[in-house]
C-alpha positions, -999 to 999 in steps of 0.1 A, spaced: -27 11 -16 -5 2 13 5 -34 21 23 -48 51 45 -79 44 54 -99 75 81 -124 64 112 -135 83 132 -147 53 153 -116 43 156 -126 6 119 -134 2 109 -103 21 130 -81 -1 117 -99 -32 81 -93 -22 88 -57 -13 103 -50 -47 77 -68 -67 48 -51 -49 65 -17 -51 70 -21 -88 32 -29 -90 25 5 -76 18 -5 -40 33 12 -9 50 -15 11 62 -19 47 81 -50 58 83 -66 92 108 -95 98 92 -110 129 58 -116 145 62 -90 173 72 -62 149 45 -73 125 18 -71 152 30 -36 162 29 -23 126 -4 -41 118 -22 -28 148 -7 7 148 -7 14 111 -33 17 84 -29 -10 57 -52 -22 29 -37 -57 30 -14 -79 51 7 -106 35 15 -128 65 39 -157 68 30 -184 94 65 -195 106 77 -163 123 101 -157 152 87 -142 184 50 -146 175 38 -170 148 14 -160 120 -16 -176 135 -12 -158 168 -6 -125 150 -37 -131 128 -59 -137 159 -46 -105 175 -53 -86 143 -88 -100 139 -97 -89 175 -92 -52 164 -92 -49 126 -108 -64 95 -79 -57 71 -77 -85 44 -50 -110 52 -32 -133 27 -14 -161 45 19 -171 30 37 -202 42 57 -233 33 32 -255 51 10 -275 27 -11 -295 51 -48 -292 47 -53 -287 85 -29 -257 85 -48 -241 57 -81 -247 74 -67 -233 107 -56 -201 90 -89 -196 73 -108 -204 106 -86 -178 124 -97 -152 99 -74 -153 69 -90 -143 36 -67 -164 14 -39 -189 17 -9 -193 -7 17 -221 -3 54 -216 -10 69 -219 -36 45 -197 -55 44 -179 -88 47 -142 -85 19 -137 -110 -4 -157 -88 5 -138 -57 -1 -105 -75 -34 -117 -88 -45 -128 -53 -34 -95 -38 -54 -76 -64 -84 -97 -59 -84 -92 -21 -79 -55 -25 -107 -53 -49 -131 -73 -28 -121 -59 6 -128 -76 39 -150 -51 58 -174 -64 85 -204 -48 66 -196 -69 36 -191 -38 15 -161 -36 -8 -132 -14 2 -131 19 -17 -118 13 -52 -111 49 -60 -96 80 -44 -105 115 -54 -102 152 -47 -123 178 -66 -123 165 -102 -92 143 -98 -98 106 -95 -75 76 -91 -88 41 -97 -68 19 -74 -79 -14 -90 -74 -5 -127 -44 17 -120 -59 46 -139 -60 83 -132 -82 111 -146 -91 147 -141 -122 163 -154 -128 131 -174 -95 134 -191 -72 104 -188 -38 109 -171 -10 85 -178 12 79 -147 44 60 -142 45 34 -114 62 58 -90 39 86 -99 9 64 -92 23 55 -57 31 92 -50 -4 103 -60 -20 75 -40 -1 87 -9 -10 124 -15 -47 115 -20 -49 93 10 -35 122 31 -50 151 12 -51 182 33 -20 172 52 14 185 45 38 156 38 75 162 42 101 154 16 116 129 40 83 111 44 79 109 6 114 96 1 109 69 28 74 58 17 76 61 -21 112 53 -28 120 34 4 152 55 10 166 77 36 162 114 26 194 129 13 194 167 11 218 165 -19 193 146 -41 163 162 -58 145 129 -66 114 140 -47 113 175 -62 117 161 -97 89 135 -92 65 161 -77 73 185 -106 65 158 -132 33 148 -113 22 184 -111 27 188 -149 2 160 -154 -25 166 -128 -23 204 -124 -6 223 -153 -33 216 -179 -61 227 -155 -71 260 -141 -77 249 -105 -45 238 -88 -45 209 -63 -8 201 -56 8 228 -35 43 234 -22 46 244 15 79 262 17 103 246 42 78 218 50 68 197 20 38 192 -2 0 191 2 -28 180 -21 -58 201 -14 -86 219 -31 -82 256 -23 -110 267 -45 -109 286 -78 
């Protein structure tokens, strides 16, 4: 699942990015309200973690702009502890409110709860699984299986497979994988992407007759069902 963190304190933003990434989420970070609004409205996120005190555009204004166009779950994150501020955030459309300082375990629990519940206008829960053919990924329980057989994945493999499943049928370049899974600029001298894809393929493809993860020479990788 993909999360946008809008937080202007560099140390806290990096701390959240690392913690959420280690919990198998794909994370983008915006350090101001204007940048956050652009990413939130232009991108596709499963959750937004939004600070209130932001330069350029505060969190309340960003939340209102977001609610006019999207129904992505929003967790407000702020140092303000006044009841009226919490009420205002919830009235503007926030799904939950967490006051700084906070315990990381509580933040992760609230993130998971919001992702599980979803916040769609129909009241239906957001999809809890991704799948292709007989491959299934449970986004809530962090479990993968194929043909009913459990597949054990590392945290990075889980993020990699999530990205491939969300964009199945589309070729994803090595550069895009490096940026979104490892949060690094692609270096042609490193084989981190190739190694990770090879290990993932060994788990989701090698034991099965039908192959789903394909290499597109000179372009990248694609997860698609090409038939028997």
